[in-house]
C-alpha positions in Angstrom: 35.5 321.7 -2.2 34.5 318.2 -3.4 37.4 318.1 -5.9 39.9 319.1 -3.2 38.7 316.3 -1.0 39.0 313.7 -3.8 42.5 315.0 -4.6 43.5 314.7 -0.9 42.1 311.2 -0.6 43.9 310.1 -3.7 47.1 311.6 -2.3 46.7 309.8 1.0 45.9 306.5 -0.6 48.9 306.8 -2.8 51.1 307.5 0.2 49.6 304.6 2.0 50.4 302.2 -0.8 53.9 303.6 -1.0 54.3 302.9 2.7 53.1 299.3 2.3 55.5 298.8 -0.6 58.4 300.3 1.4 57.7 298.0 4.3 57.6 295.0 2.0 60.9 296.0 0.5 62.3 296.6 4.0 61.4 293.0 5.0 62.9 291.6 1.8 66.1 293.5 2.1 66.5 292.5 5.8 66.1 288.9 4.9 68.9 289.2 2.3 71.1 290.8 4.9 70.3 287.9 7.3 71.3 285.4 4.6 74.7 287.1 3.8 75.6 288.1 7.3 75.9 284.8 9.2 75.1 286.1 12.6 71.8 287.5 11.3 71.2 290.6 13.4 74.5 292.1 14.3 74.8 295.8 14.7 77.3 296.0 11.8 74.8 294.4 9.5 72.1 296.7 10.6 74.3 299.8 10.1 75.4 298.6 6.7 71.7 298.1 5.8 70.7 301.5 7.1 73.5 303.2 5.1 72.6 301.4 1.9 68.9 302.1 2.2 69.7 305.8 3.0 71.9 306.2 -0.1 69.2 304.6 -2.3 66.5 306.9 -0.8 68.6 310.0 -1.4 69.3 309.1 -5.1 65.6 308.1 -5.6 64.4 311.5 -4.1 66.8 313.4 -6.4 65.6 311.5 -9.4 62.0 311.9 -8.5 62.6 315.6 -8.0 64.1 316.0 -11.4 61.3 314.1 -13.1 58.8 316.3 -11.3 60.6 319.4 -12.5 60.5 318.2 -16.1 56.8 317.5 -15.8 56.1 321.0 -14.6 57.8 322.5 -17.7 
């Protein structure tokens, strides 16, 4: 039981740090979009941002899944 608790805590802490990193990248990328889209917060800029981030997330998830598969073998 003690090992399971430690594993779960480690997993939750890793997820928390991942969320913090994602929020930091989110802010950084939003600032880049504000710089290159002159009006700053237009709906077009936000949609482009959302599409790009979604595409990156999909490719990252696929890559991570492949690495996990290789690690299991």
